Steps between C-alpha positions, in 0.01 A plus 500: 500500500492616859779761560574392855846440624678315783664714769537867517548767239882475500518128477647532158876516543577117577838344472507148324865440554732628226196556265213747582483842628556537870240659718542883473698605802261577772766667726549862432856620435473757770414379860310753685212486762211733543487414869776568757776318311634440157801400298696718269444346157711488195418794295544822697698806455685641812534873557848662527568682823609867437768663691701202618808585698841429351537194732184353362597571145834323547318199657243485213773515236662201679187293548355533147779279367346216710138556407352311205161497330365140482270392208358171575216243433354252731395246234254283677232511761666371809411516872398851583594660179348505145692509178608862424739727336618807687813721616656571821829593670786338662849564624838325485601350825802308373676629188757221469237219519238700308231498768192733494249535782135599418157400642377144526179616324717581197711187513174292554461153634468344144681525154661827438682665212645840494782744439662791690571841342789683654546872541692529177216304324711186464276190523569145627285191589410431856406156653348434838741380764275528806150600591409512861200288583339775721698830501477728206860478364666285250844479323563494128827398335665658197822463316736787602699450180189603300521859635791628281472883516468596860637388829235342710506566872315333776296653779579381851203398699481659846144433638630600845533865397124545443397758768172691564536843359788405264482665158509246217482491118323235292703462177364315213451491122193619311475211253880529429459841359637738748591518878224542740551619851255558787575635836343435845550460864459177702206524732465142630716194532243264643207493271326154422538386147240648263215294385471486117168309473376140460652238279812703441836525641540651853794540722460424876699427816704811448522858607474764216637838491258781422586833335324782313659472168209470247645225304286259281564275208845460330660552842446151614856363590655847526766536767410727788830675580623740774728793445821266520377286203413194694194312413286485824188349341333403187177665348218257523166660516297815565141644563304627205295715741789687661872579441608208705757243393611169654855386479615152606799493735792309360612291784372172325625618176847568645504150651398343157764695318771381738393140460505532118856659527620216709341224310283414791139392488246765609309319760143616596323388791136511600244368766215602263384790723430854391590741751376867533661789680244636733544793741514430871156641581348239253722239643363574845147462379610135380628418838840637536588537865681803647795305611577372152444838343737663748758226421462558129510884520808491724679266243384703195425859610448599141229239429146594466353150522540119462454235239155340515391191320270591224460182296602141606477258205326175565729191484794736529783459761320735738156367447334440853798652659456863424178681460386816331537779754803360680774747588839394418728539815826320406664241277772273640510712821555824307246777533416661168259747345628521146447291191870526392612313800228236476602439135865458595410234762260313265735503210781369710281217642351318200427142605564575851285562803473845670350605842227766480340673788170659416243674724133421469234654708762617764658146528837407367529179291835356400483280187743315281465534130691334221594755214403398151664592168333799345643402160336158527149661512574746211439330164795485251318271230175470328325274261353595158225267377168544312556875452544584875770516749527351856731516792490431868320763715752740628545655833422833366157396392421278798599775750252746357212266574624323799485150337758215499791523269400190283295426179543560136443871396367581160734787401335544159138391495468475128486236222312189621495637859302828453335570839228734609758739660823609332730408775528342854410136428651212680436155353352227723455223237489417128283203381421427859882455579638724774784742409649598822826614349673558170662167479176322550335732243760409245414123549122556483532711178705212347181276529280757337429444126485753236135613443392343831233663700598512868347643826729769650453599861658805643460778755584861469721622781282806531216261603646180630149412652354403159610222269450555122475212265484542128526268194801561279599406149870406514669641183836348432510533128482884441723596800859442527706236689422375847804623667669596832668836505768545779689800606872494446682752695837435334364602157221728609268310268230244562576168354235283323464125565237305283269283715358285223267474214133497558303168498280468192125553535282206562279386216151655544197282558139581432304665793135538534294788630154650483395856460284694731145562386359847427149479627337769314247366257386847407790527251416172314784316341751774601523331840678201339761739387684464841639166351684704226712704736850396626754699711808596298821577711808641307835493685758717330871438587643794318338838418536604141301724260420747776245262680484598870404185676657165584175318592150548348195294521137504393227321327505367154218372267523152349416511138608138432481264785633211292815665387520704831489852333436793731465872418667723757594876526852601389524697816526157664709328232721761345751270321609141495809524713296371800342205664127460459294321759137405429268437794179314420212521743726641769640155547717351206812690411667413164782682298399703199685659215456817291336429169420829357551883597277748317719787383249785566172392659629414849416114513704182488437134471665225722443139506527201725492129473133427539570109558636606835173646618213277591233761553194618298674791330288637219577702202345851482292573197601837349299720279607598160278798507592841637306633797271821484482758753176547711445127490450274800772267602613292806829609663699213663822611661750400759580724798835531674441201708419288190118483577269523211259798494199504277272791395246549226594829330511705190783560244543876514738554220737328242773759416841489355779540760865469550656451839731798590864406462729515810729788404762411785540135399389397153303173518239306315154689499196420310406728213211518251246291684130530524447542864162392655383670822207393704254658743606334823765572778616149472691597184743702716520233771575203276806467297383207302185343371260499205184658366262214410134440397253271670581235230861482642661662192786728590485831322805670657788430730554735793873569531743720692756718313803663642527862415708797592677551846297713737726787609349525848472139607794367296280208399387392158164617387271208423226509223230236517269466190354236284643373180247367250552131416425575127845665493675186608279226352690426183846496674370259768347269228846472344652414836245229566597341168859502604605788268724779629354829355749702298372836566591828347407833640476862391770628742319829577333667783168673426274744666135541418367843364156629456351640188554867595867432545513294172364807307764722636757250395378497150266205488229560231129498565470189266723299747312626793184382352647156437612485872148584614359227274733214594509555879185653653622464853836673479557766239874494527828460297846419611809741514854377508683558815820309462713268262478398137286762358541875519381636826165688474394292198123428517411153372198484276490149368684161519503278183210713369281479806436812737687455824266584794555203737831401617398129447520583124870510525513132565537462133865578557555163660535325171595777256853605431382832362192714560343742240410796698347831435611782740461870535856649537520873538146555366546291195380135421790268437509144387756277677631151497605446874701193604388304793747354756557132587454414859731195488789713645329748736572306809832513673699178424854574617621647828854590614601556865813701525637672806163461665311668208218320324539569134283419200393640169247775526165334548196607328377743752829684455458515131146634543605788712832619372577672164851371455657173627851603601623143535394140510646477862220613738540508875186337641589475862792494749596287789517668839862533613644428159744690292214610279320650791817664634597659162156623404408262214150604557206297357334632176842613364699384189847395491652638179871455536750298715847643520427710182373200305143508374261243639197486267382148632563261780747290306735780429457604864599162632806471262635835621445450887630144493843635418509746790703377802306452827511763772588775251301797373301504187402810331121505394318746289145494609199680359194542728147442396459867466779490241769667724840349444753470783816312578552257785764265621427156668740284677406121447485252790472148329534325840153629618341606178628272211374550147208277398295459188146365482362392158141398426454157354240586241433129433370420852249735664621661826850346466821713515870421504749666735862534408802627688724703280865423506767761483509507120130557470425137402205324649624267786286276710137446364218443730133445406260712702115482544284220659617148400232236509 
């Protein structure tokens, strides 16, 4: 019943492998900083300089044939980057081999898909060939034969031509639509790499070029050319508070390109030290002696300073040899002050020892350091298991917080590994078994059973002083395969290797526990009610029906201890595609299953195996009588920390209410309920509880309901009110007898109107007198807002009885038709109104295609929309997927595929199954606001295969998953849900 959740507001987008919705991308497409530094993002327009000379015009005409727009997706959370879809720029550096240079933050460290659009708007796929472990450049490969209608030319890289005062042009594409050019002048060649913030990619150990060019998004990866048409640098970042831009020199990019062209490995060396270029005056304060300064200035008259150790990583090659604040004097006997030369020496010395002279406090120290392999501490594989992804901690992350480059990093903390913070976690152990590296982690996970509770210990790299231990439920049944994903630089893809099926759950054994006592004798037998409450946790592997959470938990009320029946709010248990965990007496945890979901009143019933619980659980006694306002009652509710709070109070009102619908994302909301309010502030503090008398009889359940989205906070508005037990009594009695209620409802939303409004609408004085006679507390009638009846109808009676209380509509539960008297346009009209069966209101079939979560429009959609445009409704989309990239927005309808109508999921699957992979599919989509538009989607079955989930209506909480074959037929079948 309680509307609490694990983790933060944005925990929702988790990624059970190849099944559920990936965490919404947290990284913005544009990379900017509100401080000194920032990075040009991927969605910016560049200005066009006016009055360019003839020489510049000729240069630009030549260069544009080499510049491409890159539309890409980073499809998984990996290392410093989150899954995202964006656009950037690149430029051809080898036309014969089909090589394009762009930024490393575009290519990304993890799985990448994308295509390039050339100046003549030809398009071809690109695949990653190289991404530098540190510096902000990467190389993409394309098939030169795919560009048929223009001659592609390559830009020559000349980083040596960058000069202070040189005039340059930044040439890029604005989303592939038109040429964008920006002019500027180089003002600095020796700026330290900009800092883009925590837990994100940052370049370091290199000089940056600074210019006043005012570039921002879309320009990422653009060539910075001089008047002769040479690429002297690559656009990488900029400040959002000034018109300053930062360009990466292309010395390392040129070397990498030459290695690729000559089929040589691109070696990258490191001693795990971050250096910072500091001016001589600052170096003197650190202990630089005049003799050394004079020597350096004489050797390098243009230098303004020296390289100083900023961060030395523990356990790295230089640990205990170099200290922060050391001034670098020479390497292998060669004086140096530039990062370029230091990189050259390190890259040429991988696995070898180098001699370094540093000056510390005015004293020279000569040390010998073995150069490590930078690629070896840059992850190129990850593991998917239990809805989360893991890889070895990278040098990028470790360097930011000066910690050793070791440990298993939780790249995507979702699924079973939802943690308090979104990112930054390093595992220490699982089930009390150490996980020092990825291979050990794999072996540990092989021993963990499905549905097993384990202790997970980890630290966040932003606070390594504190160890955090949590208890985790391992889900290996809803989520996809346990598999290793490895980068393949030959194909540009990441290959999947299965790591084995999960061990089955162990048989459950009974466990004993005792409840705490509520020492409050002033409330009589109500104190014993504490033994009627259990904690209900709902773990949701895939978001459907517009529900916004992945974990919900709160208190439920036991109504049949022998059968293990528990009443809980539907804001906690929205549907039965989930795992239910019942916790008794804060001690015993047993699995549960969904038994019943009320179609309109906002409550559900779950059950558990009572034979597994040896505890004095009691059944709550529910009242069959409705409560009256202004009567005394005892409020018993649970606070946010699951502590019971008690107050003697008064029922202030019992009135008809409907929880406001969420207009942005249609989802289940309670309608037509008699809401009970009380005169105590505890009602707003507690999300669950009961109203009970001193005899221990429960008169109402206190529940939380999810309503509309708050426009200011972005959070869901929560309504906390009581629901009278008399409204649920008959249904619960049937469930206790083992019967499944077959309910029917009047599928209509109503609003209350007072007698003055009723008169204006044409209600006669005779009917008004009847209302006043049958309901002395509330002189009201109901007007139709939506669905079934004509809007603005005023309902007078149902089956011959005046309708003044919403509970009187419960007669619809067992009647196929209702005889109704309504006032329509001022006239009384007799109607025979059909009711609707609730058997098929819940979603029972889901299709995952191109990363879009599709199902039939659920009941909330039907309540809020006048016309269903199709039976194919887009419920959600995976971050980094084709659905995300090509704007298959949630709450829209797919009406046609390649011109063929798709009235339902079956016809949709039949059509898309015949479309070849990696080709464009033309869709006709209608938005929720009934606006049609066309879109094209390029499939990617390697990363986003087509899946189908079908509910097993014979087994509660059980679903089957099918992988569709290329002819639209169901392939491999897997059973989902807890198996005990």
